[in-house]
N, C-alpha and C positions, 0 to 999 in steps of 0.2 A: 802459585804453588800447585804442584801436581797432585792429582787424586791418587789415593793408595792403589786403586785397581790398575793403574797404569804401570805399576812396577811388577817385575817378576820376582822369584824367590831370592835373587841376589841383589835386591834393591836397585836394579837397573831398569830403565825404560824398555818395554818390549819393543821389538822391531815395528810392529803394527802401530803401537801408540806413538813411537818416534815419528813415523811418517805422517800420522794424523796431526801431531803437534807441529811438525815442520810446515805442513800445509796451512795451518792456522796462522803461523808466523808470516808466511808468504802473503796470505790474504790481508793481514793487518798492515804489512809494509806497503803493498801496492795500493791499498785503499786510502792510504795517506797521501798518495801522489795524485793530485787532481786530474791531470790530463789522461792518465792511464786508468784511473779508478772506474770511470763510467764504462769504458770499453771492456774492462775486466769483468765488471758486474754483468754486462750484457752477454759476454761469452759464457759466464757461469750460470745464467738463467736457463740456458739450454740443457744443463745437466742437473738441475735441481731435483728431478725425479729420482736421482741416484743417491741423494743425500743420506738415506737410511743405511746404505752400504758404505760405511765410513772410509774404509781403505780404498775401495774402488773410486769413490768420489774424490778422495784426496789425490790419487794419481791423475784423475781427469782435470782437477783444478790446476795441478802442477803442469800438466800438458798445455792447458790454456795459457798459463804464465809464459811458457816457452813460446807458444804461437805469437803472443802479444809482444813480448820483449826480445824475442830471438836469442834469449839467454837460457842455457841449460842450467837447471838447479843442480847443485852439487851437494852431496852428503859425504862427509868425512867418515871413513870406516874406522872404527875403533882399532887401535894398534893391536890389541890382544886378539880381536876377531880376525884381523888381517893375518896375524901370525898363524892362527889356527887354519885359516883357508890356505895359506901358502904350504903349510905342513901337509894338509890333506891332499893337495895337488901333487906333491912330491911322492906320496905313498900310493897313488892310484896306478 
């Protein structure tokens, strides 16, 4: 269950909280996979000092995930957000 502070006024997850939550899910998934778990933990030990900066730390962890697995993490853009971005690009 998400904490209330993670929601904006429209009861949606803020972008920052979405990234942080996504990072936690990546950590959880890869830590369940034995062969990669140790290597992933070792990579992340180097960035522990940034843990207080949650968003920066999240991007660094996801970068380590990409280094280790050679897979880019993908985040689906909400259709409404995509529609707004497309509209703003046309009006520029």
